[in-house]
DSSP file (Angstrom, degrees, kcal/mol; ACC not computed):
  #  RESIDUE AA STRUCTURE BP1 BP2  ACC     N-H-->O    O-->H-N    N-H-->O    O-->H-N    TCO  KAPPA ALPHA  PHI   PSI    X-CA   Y-CA   Z-CA
    1    1 A M              0   0    0      0, 0.0     0, 0.0     0, 0.0     0, 0.0   0.000 360.0 360.0 360.0 138.1    5.2   -5.5    6.7
    2    2 A I        -     0   0    0     30,-0.1     2,-0.1     1,-0.0    85,-0.1  -0.801 360.0-128.1 -94.6 125.5    4.7   -9.2    6.5
    3    3 A P        +     0   0    0      0, 0.0    29,-0.1     0, 0.0     3,-0.0  -0.370  30.2 171.8 -73.4 149.3    7.1  -11.2    8.8
    4    4 A T        +     0   0    0     -2,-0.1     2,-0.3    28,-0.1    29,-0.1   0.492  49.5  95.6-129.3 -14.8    9.1  -14.1    7.4
    5    5 A E  S  > S-     0   0    0      1,-0.1     4,-2.2     2,-0.0     5,-0.2  -0.630  72.2-133.4 -83.1 137.5   11.4  -15.0   10.3
    6    6 A T  H  > S+     0   0    0     -2,-0.3     4,-2.8     1,-0.2     5,-0.2   0.897 104.8  52.1 -57.5 -44.9   10.3  -17.9   12.5
    7    7 A A  H  > S+     0   0    0      1,-0.2     4,-2.0     2,-0.2    -1,-0.2   0.892 110.4  49.1 -60.9 -39.3   11.0  -16.1   15.8
    8    8 A E  H  > S+     0   0    0      2,-0.2     4,-1.9     1,-0.2    -1,-0.2   0.900 112.0  48.3 -65.7 -41.4    9.0  -13.1   14.6
    9    9 A I  H  X S+     0   0    0     -4,-2.2     4,-2.2     2,-0.2    -2,-0.2   0.914 109.7  52.3 -65.9 -43.8    6.1  -15.3   13.6
   10   10 A V  H  X S+     0   0    0     -4,-2.8     4,-2.4     1,-0.2    -1,-0.2   0.908 109.2  50.6 -58.7 -42.7    6.1  -17.1   16.9
   11   11 A Q  H  X S+     0   0    0     -4,-2.0     4,-2.9     2,-0.2    -1,-0.2   0.893 107.4  52.9 -64.2 -40.0    6.0  -13.8   18.7
   12   12 A I  H  X S+     0   0    0     -4,-1.9     4,-1.5     2,-0.2    -1,-0.2   0.926 109.5  49.3 -61.4 -44.4    3.0  -12.7   16.7
   13   13 A F  H  <>S+     0   0    0     -4,-2.2     5,-2.7     1,-0.2     3,-0.5   0.947 112.6  47.3 -58.2 -49.2    1.1  -15.9   17.6
   14   14 A K  H ><5S+     0   0    0     -4,-2.4     3,-1.6     1,-0.2    -2,-0.2   0.917 108.7  54.4 -59.7 -44.5    1.9  -15.4   21.3
   15   15 A D  H 3<5S+     0   0    0     -4,-2.9    -1,-0.2     1,-0.3    -2,-0.2   0.805 111.3  46.1 -59.9 -29.2    0.9  -11.7   21.2
   16   16 A R  T 3<5S-     0   0    0     -4,-1.5    -1,-0.3    -3,-0.5    -2,-0.2   0.378 118.9-109.8 -96.7   3.6   -2.5  -12.8   19.7
   17   17 A G  T < 5S+     0   0    0     -3,-1.6     2,-0.3    -4,-0.4    -3,-0.2   0.759  75.7 126.5  78.6  25.3   -3.0  -15.6   22.2
   18   18 A F      < -     0   0    0     -5,-2.7     2,-0.3    -6,-0.2    -1,-0.3  -0.882  63.7-111.3-117.4 149.1   -2.5  -18.5   19.8
   19   19 A K        -     0   0    0     -2,-0.3     2,-1.4    -3,-0.1     5,-0.1  -0.611  24.1-136.3 -77.6 132.6   -0.2  -21.4   20.0
   20   20 A A        -     0   0    0     -2,-0.3    -1,-0.1   -10,-0.1   -10,-0.1  -0.672  31.6-178.3 -91.2  83.4    2.6  -21.3   17.4
   21   21 A T     >  -     0   0    0     -2,-1.4     4,-2.5     1,-0.1     5,-0.2  -0.424  39.9-113.5 -78.2 157.4    2.6  -25.0   16.2
   22   22 A P  H  > S+     0   0    0      0, 0.0     4,-2.5     0, 0.0     5,-0.2   0.865 118.0  53.8 -57.5 -35.4    5.1  -26.1   13.5
   23   23 A Q  H  > S+     0   0    0      2,-0.2     4,-2.3     1,-0.2     5,-0.2   0.935 109.8  45.1 -65.9 -46.4    2.1  -26.6   11.1
   24   24 A R  H  > S+     0   0    0      1,-0.2     4,-2.7     2,-0.2     5,-0.2   0.903 113.9  50.1 -64.3 -41.3    0.8  -23.1   11.6
   25   25 A I  H  X S+     0   0    0     -4,-2.5     4,-2.9     2,-0.2     5,-0.2   0.933 111.2  48.4 -63.3 -45.8    4.3  -21.6   11.2
   26   26 A A  H  X S+     0   0    0     -4,-2.5     4,-2.0    -5,-0.2    -2,-0.2   0.917 114.8  44.7 -61.6 -44.3    5.0  -23.6    8.0
   27   27 A V  H  X S+     0   0    0     -4,-2.3     4,-2.2     2,-0.2    -1,-0.2   0.921 115.1  47.7 -67.0 -44.0    1.7  -22.6    6.4
   28   28 A Y  H  X S+     0   0    0     -4,-2.7     4,-2.5    -5,-0.2     5,-0.2   0.920 110.5  51.4 -65.2 -43.1    2.0  -19.0    7.5
   29   29 A K  H  X S+     0   0    0     -4,-2.9     4,-2.2    -5,-0.2    -1,-0.2   0.917 109.5  51.3 -59.2 -42.3    5.6  -18.7    6.2
   30   30 A Y  H  X S+     0   0    0     -4,-2.0     4,-1.9    -5,-0.2    -1,-0.2   0.943 111.0  47.1 -60.4 -46.8    4.5  -20.1    2.9
   31   31 A L  H  < S+     0   0    0     -4,-2.2    55,-0.4     1,-0.2    -1,-0.2   0.867 113.0  49.6 -64.3 -35.8    1.7  -17.6    2.5
   32   32 A C  H  < S+     0   0    0     -4,-2.5    -1,-0.2     1,-0.2    -2,-0.2   0.861 116.6  41.1 -69.6 -35.0    4.0  -14.7    3.5
   33   33 A E  H  < S+     0   0    0     -4,-2.2     2,-0.5     1,-0.2    -2,-0.2   0.675 115.2  51.2 -88.4 -18.3    6.7  -15.8    1.0
   34   34 A H     <  -     0   0    0     -4,-1.9     2,-1.1    -5,-0.2     3,-0.4  -0.871  62.6-174.8-125.2  96.5    4.3  -16.7   -1.9
   35   35 A R        +     0   0    0     -2,-0.5    -4,-0.1     1,-0.2    -3,-0.1  -0.217  50.5 111.9 -88.5  45.2    1.9  -13.9   -2.6
   36   36 A T  S    S-     0   0    0     -2,-1.1    66,-0.4    -5,-0.1    -1,-0.2   0.340  84.4-117.2-101.5   4.4   -0.1  -15.8   -5.2
   37   37 A H        -     0   0    0     -3,-0.4    48,-0.2    -6,-0.2    -2,-0.1   0.960  44.8-164.7  57.8  55.4   -3.3  -16.2   -3.3
   38   38 A P        -     0   0    0      0, 0.0    46,-2.2     0, 0.0     2,-0.1  -0.269  12.5-129.2 -71.0 156.8   -3.1  -20.0   -3.2
   39   39 A D  B  >  -A   83   0A   0     44,-0.2     4,-2.4     1,-0.0     5,-0.2  -0.418  38.7 -90.2 -92.2 178.4   -6.0  -22.2   -2.3
   40   40 A V  H  > S+     0   0    0     42,-0.6     4,-2.7     1,-0.2     5,-0.2   0.872 126.8  53.5 -61.1 -38.0   -5.8  -25.0    0.3
   41   41 A E  H  > S+     0   0    0      2,-0.2     4,-2.5     1,-0.2    -1,-0.2   0.913 110.0  47.1 -63.5 -42.8   -4.7  -27.6   -2.3
   42   42 A S  H  > S+     0   0    0      2,-0.2     4,-2.0     1,-0.2    -2,-0.2   0.907 113.3  47.9 -66.0 -42.1   -1.9  -25.4   -3.5
   43   43 A V  H  X S+     0   0    0     -4,-2.4     4,-2.7     2,-0.2     5,-0.3   0.935 111.8  51.1 -62.7 -45.5   -0.7  -24.6    0.0
   44   44 A Y  H  X S+     0   0    0     -4,-2.7     4,-1.8     1,-0.2    -2,-0.2   0.937 110.6  47.3 -57.9 -50.2   -0.9  -28.4    0.9
   45   45 A R  H  X S+     0   0    0     -4,-2.5     4,-0.7     1,-0.2    -1,-0.2   0.888 114.5  48.2 -60.3 -39.2    1.2  -29.4   -2.1
   46   46 A A  H >< S+     0   0    0     -4,-2.0     3,-0.7     1,-0.2     4,-0.5   0.933 115.0  41.0 -69.8 -46.6    3.8  -26.7   -1.4
   47   47 A V  H 3X S+     0   0    0     -4,-2.7     4,-1.4     1,-0.2     3,-0.5   0.726 102.1  71.8 -77.0 -19.0    4.3  -27.4    2.3
   48   48 A L  H 3< S+     0   0    0     -4,-1.8    -1,-0.2    -5,-0.3    -2,-0.2   0.816  85.8  67.5 -63.7 -30.5    4.2  -31.1    1.8
   49   49 A E  T << S+     0   0    0     -4,-0.7    -1,-0.2    -3,-0.7    -2,-0.2   0.911 115.5  24.9 -57.2 -44.7    7.7  -31.0    0.2
   50   50 A D  T  4 S+     0   0    0     -4,-0.5    -1,-0.2    -3,-0.5    -2,-0.2   0.568 131.4  42.9 -95.6 -10.9    9.3  -30.0    3.5
   51   51 A N    ><  +     0   0    0     -4,-1.4     3,-2.1     1,-0.1    -1,-0.2  -0.598  60.8 169.9-135.6  71.4    6.7  -31.5    5.8
   52   52 A P  T 3  S+     0   0    0      0, 0.0    -1,-0.1     0, 0.0    -4,-0.1   0.664  75.6  63.2 -63.4 -15.6    5.7  -35.0    4.4
   53   53 A A  T 3  S+     0   0    0      2,-0.1     2,-0.2    -5,-0.0    -5,-0.1   0.601  79.5 106.2 -83.4 -10.2    3.8  -35.8    7.6
   54   54 A F    <   -     0   0    0     -3,-2.1     2,-0.2    -7,-0.1    -3,-0.1  -0.473  57.0-155.3 -71.3 136.6    1.3  -33.0    7.0
   55   55 A S     >  -     0   0    0     -2,-0.2     4,-1.9     1,-0.1     5,-0.2  -0.630  31.0-109.0-100.2 167.8   -2.2  -34.0    5.8
   56   56 A K  H  > S+     0   0    0     -2,-0.2     4,-2.7     1,-0.2     5,-0.2   0.866 122.5  55.6 -64.0 -34.0   -4.5  -31.8    3.9
   57   57 A T  H  > S+     0   0    0      2,-0.2     4,-2.9     1,-0.2    -1,-0.2   0.896 104.5  52.9 -63.9 -40.2   -6.7  -31.6    7.1
   58   58 A T  H  > S+     0   0    0      2,-0.2     4,-2.2     1,-0.2    -2,-0.2   0.924 111.6  45.5 -59.4 -45.4   -3.6  -30.3    9.0
   59   59 A V  H  X S+     0   0    0     -4,-1.9     4,-2.5     2,-0.2    -2,-0.2   0.919 112.7  50.4 -65.5 -43.9   -3.1  -27.6    6.4
   60   60 A Y  H  X S+     0   0    0     -4,-2.7     4,-2.3     1,-0.2    -2,-0.2   0.929 111.6  48.1 -60.2 -45.5   -6.8  -26.7    6.4
   61   61 A N  H  X S+     0   0    0     -4,-2.9     4,-2.2     1,-0.2    -1,-0.2   0.882 110.5  51.6 -63.7 -38.4   -6.9  -26.5   10.2
   62   62 A A  H  X S+     0   0    0     -4,-2.2     4,-2.5    -5,-0.2    -1,-0.2   0.914 109.6  50.0 -63.8 -42.3   -3.8  -24.3   10.2
   63   63 A L  H  X S+     0   0    0     -4,-2.5     4,-2.2     2,-0.2    -2,-0.2   0.897 110.0  50.9 -62.2 -40.7   -5.4  -22.0    7.7
   64   64 A Q  H  X S+     0   0    0     -4,-2.3     4,-2.5     2,-0.2    -1,-0.2   0.908 111.7  47.3 -63.3 -42.0   -8.5  -21.8    9.9
   65   65 A A  H  X S+     0   0    0     -4,-2.2     4,-1.9     2,-0.2    -2,-0.2   0.901 110.8  51.4 -66.9 -40.7   -6.4  -20.9   12.9
   66   66 A L  H  <>S+     0   0    0     -4,-2.5     5,-2.5     1,-0.2     6,-1.0   0.882 112.3  46.9 -63.7 -38.1   -4.5  -18.3   11.0
   67   67 A D  H ><5S+     0   0    0     -4,-2.2     3,-1.5     4,-0.2    -2,-0.2   0.922 109.4  54.4 -66.8 -44.7   -7.7  -16.7    9.8
   68   68 A A  H 3<5S+     0   0    0     -4,-2.5    -2,-0.2     1,-0.3    -1,-0.2   0.836 110.5  45.6 -61.3 -33.7   -9.2  -16.9   13.4
   69   69 A C  T 3<5S-     0   0    0     -4,-1.9    -1,-0.3    -5,-0.1    -2,-0.2   0.371 116.9-113.2 -94.1   7.2   -6.2  -15.0   14.8
   70   70 A G  T < 5S+     0   0    0     -3,-1.5    -3,-0.2     2,-0.2    -2,-0.1   0.679  81.8 120.9  78.7  18.7   -6.3  -12.4   12.0
   71   71 A L  S   <S+     0   0    0     -5,-2.5     2,-0.3    -6,-0.2    -4,-0.2   0.702  78.3  20.4 -88.0 -19.9   -3.0  -13.3   10.3
   72   72 A I        -     0   0    0     -6,-1.0    14,-0.2    -9,-0.1    -2,-0.2  -0.920  69.2-137.2-138.1 165.5   -4.5  -14.1    6.9
   73   73 A I  E     -B   85   0A   0     12,-2.5    12,-2.0    -2,-0.3     2,-0.3  -0.991  18.2-128.9-124.8 137.6   -7.7  -13.4    5.1
   74   74 A P  E     -B   84   0A   0      0, 0.0     2,-0.5     0, 0.0    10,-0.2  -0.647  21.2-157.0 -79.1 140.4   -9.7  -15.8    3.0
   75   75 A V  E     -B   83   0A   0      8,-3.3     8,-2.9    -2,-0.3     2,-0.8  -0.964  10.2-173.4-122.9 113.3  -10.5  -14.6   -0.5
   76   76 A T  E     +B   82   0A   0     -2,-0.5     6,-0.2     6,-0.2     3,-0.1  -0.893  32.7 133.9-107.5 103.8  -13.5  -16.1   -2.3
   77   77 A I  E     +     0   0A   0     -2,-0.8     2,-0.4     4,-0.7    -1,-0.2   0.536  58.3  47.2-127.8 -14.9  -13.4  -14.7   -5.8
   78   78 A D  E >  S-B   81   0A   0      3,-0.7     3,-2.5    -3,-0.2    -1,-0.3  -0.944 121.1 -34.9-140.5 118.8  -14.1  -17.6   -8.1
   79   79 A S  T 3  S-     0   0    0     -2,-0.4     3,-0.1     1,-0.3    -1,-0.0   0.733 110.1 -64.0  49.3  31.6  -16.7  -20.3   -8.0
   80   80 A G  T 3  S+     0   0    0      1,-0.3    -1,-0.3     0, 0.0     2,-0.3   0.415  95.4 142.2  78.4  -3.9  -16.7  -20.5   -4.2
   81   81 A R  E <   - B   0  78A   0     -3,-2.5    -4,-0.7     1,-0.1    -3,-0.7  -0.547  48.1-132.2 -72.1 134.0  -13.1  -21.7   -4.0
   82   82 A I  E     - B   0  76A   0     -2,-0.3   -42,-0.6    -6,-0.2     2,-0.3  -0.769  23.0-173.2 -94.8 128.2  -11.2  -20.1   -1.1
   83   83 A H  E     -AB  39  75A   0     -8,-2.9    -8,-3.3    -2,-0.5     2,-0.4  -0.728  17.4-131.8-108.1 163.8   -7.8  -18.5   -1.7
   84   84 A Y  E     - B   0  74A   0    -46,-2.2     2,-0.4    -2,-0.3   -47,-0.2  -0.949  16.4-169.6-127.1 143.4   -5.6  -17.2    1.1
   85   85 A D  E     - B   0  73A   0    -12,-2.0   -12,-2.5    -2,-0.4   -53,-0.1  -0.995  16.6-161.9-134.3 126.3   -3.8  -13.9    1.5
   86   86 A A  S    S+     0   0    0    -55,-0.4     2,-1.0    -2,-0.4   -54,-0.1   0.557  74.9  91.3 -83.5  -8.1   -1.2  -13.0    4.2
   87   87 A D        +     0   0    0      1,-0.2     4,-0.1   -14,-0.1   -15,-0.1  -0.773  51.7 175.2 -88.1 103.1   -1.7   -9.3    3.4
   88   88 A T        +     0   0    0     -2,-1.0    -1,-0.2   -17,-0.1     3,-0.1   0.444  41.3 109.9 -92.7  -0.2   -4.4   -8.3    5.8
   89   89 A R  S    S-     0   0    0      1,-0.1     2,-0.3    -3,-0.1    -2,-0.0  -0.386  88.3 -84.7 -67.7 155.5   -4.4   -4.6    5.0
   90   90 A F  S    S+     0   0    0     -2,-0.0     2,-0.3    34,-0.0    -1,-0.1  -0.468  73.5 134.0 -66.0 124.7   -7.5   -3.4    3.2
   91   91 A H        -     0   0    0     -2,-0.3    34,-0.4    15,-0.1    15,-0.2  -0.967  45.9-115.2-160.5 165.5   -7.1   -4.0   -0.5
   92   92 A G  E     -C  105   0B   0     13,-3.3    13,-1.7    -2,-0.3     2,-0.4  -0.525  19.6-134.4-102.8 172.4   -9.0   -5.3   -3.5
   93   93 A H  E     -Cd 104 126B   0     32,-2.5    34,-2.6    11,-0.2     2,-0.4  -0.985   8.7-163.5-130.8 140.6   -8.5   -8.3   -5.7
   94   94 A F  E     -Cd 103 127B   0      9,-2.4     9,-3.1    -2,-0.4     2,-0.5  -0.992   9.3-159.0-121.2 126.9   -8.8   -8.7   -9.5
   95   95 A R  E     -Cd 102 128B   0     32,-2.4    34,-1.7    -2,-0.4     2,-0.4  -0.931  15.4-133.6-110.2 125.5   -9.1  -12.2  -11.0
   96   96 A C  E  >  - d   0 129B   0      5,-2.6     4,-1.4    -2,-0.5    34,-0.2  -0.621   6.6-150.2 -76.1 128.3   -8.1  -12.7  -14.6
   97   97 A E  T  4 S+     0   0    0     32,-3.9    33,-0.2    -2,-0.4    -1,-0.1   0.651  93.0  44.1 -73.5 -16.0  -10.8  -14.7  -16.4
   98   98 A K  T  4 S+     0   0    0     31,-0.4    -1,-0.1     3,-0.1    32,-0.1   0.915 128.2  18.9 -92.3 -57.0   -8.2  -16.2  -18.8
   99   99 A C  T  4 S-     0   0    0      2,-0.1    -2,-0.1     1,-0.0    31,-0.1   0.658  91.4-131.8 -93.3 -16.7   -5.2  -17.2  -16.7
  100  100 A G     <  +     0   0    0     -4,-1.4    -3,-0.1     1,-0.3    -1,-0.0   0.397  52.8 148.7  83.3  -4.1   -6.9  -17.3  -13.3
  101  101 A R        -     0   0    0     -6,-0.1    -5,-2.6     1,-0.1     2,-0.5  -0.336  40.1-140.2 -65.6 145.6   -4.2  -15.2  -11.6
  102  102 A I  E     -C   95   0B   0    -66,-0.4     2,-0.3    -7,-0.2    -7,-0.2  -0.938  17.3-164.8-111.3 127.6   -5.4  -13.0   -8.7
  103  103 A Y  E     -C   94   0B   0     -9,-3.1    -9,-2.4    -2,-0.5     2,-0.3  -0.835  13.7-131.7-110.6 146.5   -3.9   -9.5   -8.4
  104  104 A D  E     +C   93   0B   0     -2,-0.3     2,-0.3   -11,-0.2   -11,-0.2  -0.697  29.7 170.2 -89.4 148.5   -3.9   -7.1   -5.5
  105  105 A F  E     -C   92   0B   0    -13,-1.7   -13,-3.3    -2,-0.3    -2,-0.0  -0.979  35.8-117.4-151.4 160.0   -4.9   -3.4   -5.9
  106  106 A I        -     0   0    0     -2,-0.3     2,-0.1   -15,-0.2   -15,-0.1  -0.884  34.4-145.0 -99.9 112.6   -5.7   -0.5   -3.7
  107  107 A P        -     0   0    0      0, 0.0     2,-0.9     0, 0.0   -17,-0.0  -0.470   8.2-132.3 -79.4 149.4   -9.3    0.7   -4.3
  108  108 A D        +     0   0    0     -2,-0.1    -2,-0.0     1,-0.1     0, 0.0  -0.873  31.2 170.8 -98.5 102.8  -10.3    4.3   -4.1
  109  109 A L    >   +     0   0    0     -2,-0.9     3,-1.0     3,-0.0     2,-0.2   0.186  27.6 130.2-102.6  16.7  -13.4    4.2   -1.9
  110  110 A I  T 3   +     0   0    0      1,-0.2    -2,-0.1     2,-0.0     0, 0.0  -0.516  69.5  27.7 -69.5 135.1  -13.9    7.9   -1.5
  111  111 A G  T 3  S+     0   0    0      1,-0.2     2,-0.3    -2,-0.2    -1,-0.2   0.698  72.8 167.9  89.7  20.1  -17.4    9.0   -2.2
  112  112 A I    <   -     0   0    0     -3,-1.0     2,-0.3     2,-0.0    -1,-0.2  -0.521  19.6-161.8 -65.1 128.2  -19.3    5.8   -1.4
  113  113 A Q        +     0   0    0     -2,-0.3    -1,-0.0     1,-0.1     0, 0.0  -0.823  56.2  40.9-115.5 153.7  -23.0    6.8   -1.3
  114  114 A G  S    S+     0   0    0     -2,-0.3    -1,-0.1     4,-0.0    -2,-0.0   0.477  86.5  90.2  96.7   3.8  -26.0    5.1    0.2
  115  115 A L    >   +     0   0    0     -3,-0.2     3,-2.4     3,-0.1     2,-0.1   0.157  45.8 143.9-117.7  18.9  -24.5    3.9    3.5
  116  116 A D  T 3  S+     0   0    0      1,-0.3     3,-0.1     3,-0.0    -3,-0.0  -0.386  77.3  15.8 -58.3 130.2  -25.3    6.9    5.7
  117  117 A G  T 3  S+     0   0    0      1,-0.3    -1,-0.3    -2,-0.1     2,-0.2   0.388 101.7 121.3  85.5  -3.6  -26.1    5.6    9.2
  118  118 A F    <   -     0   0    0     -3,-2.4     2,-0.6     2,-0.0    -1,-0.3  -0.590  56.9-141.2 -89.7 153.9  -24.7    2.1    8.5
  119  119 A T        -     0   0    0     -2,-0.2     2,-0.5    -3,-0.1    -3,-0.0  -0.973  17.1-152.4-112.4 115.9  -21.9    0.5   10.4
  120  120 A V        +     0   0    0     -2,-0.6     3,-0.1     1,-0.2    -5,-0.0  -0.777  21.8 171.1 -92.0 124.6  -19.6   -1.4    8.1
  121  121 A H        +     0   0    0     -2,-0.5     2,-0.3     1,-0.3    -1,-0.2   0.682  69.1  16.2-101.1 -25.6  -17.8   -4.4    9.7
  122  122 A H        -     0   0    0      2,-0.0     2,-0.4     0, 0.0    -1,-0.3  -0.998  60.7-168.8-150.6 141.9  -16.3   -6.0    6.6
  123  123 A K        -     0   0    0     -2,-0.3     2,-0.4    -3,-0.1    -3,-0.0  -0.997   2.4-175.8-138.2 135.8  -15.6   -4.8    3.1
  124  124 A D        -     0   0    0     -2,-0.4     2,-0.5   -34,-0.1   -32,-0.1  -0.982   5.6-167.3-125.9 138.4  -14.5   -6.8    0.0
  125  125 A V        +     0   0    0    -34,-0.4   -32,-2.5    -2,-0.4     2,-0.4  -0.962  16.3 170.2-127.7 114.1  -13.7   -5.4   -3.4
  126  126 A Y  E     +d   93   0B   0     -2,-0.5     2,-0.3   -34,-0.2   -32,-0.2  -0.982   7.4 178.2-126.9 133.6  -13.4   -7.9   -6.2
  127  127 A F  E     -d   94   0B   0    -34,-2.6   -32,-2.4    -2,-0.4     2,-0.3  -0.931   6.7-165.6-124.7 154.4  -13.1   -7.3   -9.9
  128  128 A S  E     +d   95   0B   0     -2,-0.3     2,-0.3   -34,-0.2   -32,-0.2  -0.974  33.0 100.8-136.2 156.1  -12.8   -9.8  -12.7
  129  129 A G  E    S-d   96   0B   0    -34,-1.7   -32,-3.9    -2,-0.3     2,-0.5  -0.938  73.8 -39.7 167.9-148.6  -11.8   -9.4  -16.3
  130  130 A I        -     0   0    0     -2,-0.3   -34,-0.1   -34,-0.2     5,-0.1  -0.947  54.7-134.2-114.1 125.1   -8.7   -9.9  -18.5
  131  131 A C    >>  -     0   0    0     -2,-0.5     4,-0.8     1,-0.1     3,-0.6  -0.208  27.3-105.0 -72.8 166.8   -5.3   -8.9  -17.1
  132  132 A S  T 34 S+     0   0    0      1,-0.2     3,-0.3     2,-0.2    -1,-0.1   0.804 119.6  56.9 -64.0 -29.8   -2.7   -6.9  -19.0
  133  133 A C  T 34 S+     0   0    0      1,-0.2    -1,-0.2     2,-0.1    -3,-0.0   0.815 110.9  43.0 -70.4 -29.8   -0.6  -10.1  -19.6
  134  134 A C  T <4        0   0    0     -3,-0.6    -1,-0.2     1,-0.2    -2,-0.2   0.484 360.0 360.0 -95.7  -4.5   -3.5  -11.9  -21.3
  135  135 A Q     <        0   0    0     -4,-0.8    -1,-0.2    -3,-0.3    -2,-0.1   0.513 360.0 360.0 -61.2 360.0   -4.8   -9.0  -23.4
């Protein structure tokens, strides 16, 4: 479950040994409440409404800190642009080539062959195509 209450978010930061700054809290709350896989520019524009003193660098630094403490995952699925996801459970992403929307899905990875004896540290599953809305 993704937290949305400030006290809960502050506690998560403390539990992970990170300082819960107002900037980090604002950015994390936005990502938890808006599951659209926004990029840094989208996050910046959104949090700027309630936090006019935030710079894009502030938002970028908050995103880096959230990634470092494992609260978000960066998603690079289109042209190297980084999107951010507050759902850190293992799941895949599908990007529509027409509308650009990114969808979450649960991949079925049973039966992966060719990795016997390997140690996997990270896995990404990305698909692209045309979503059902754009068909």
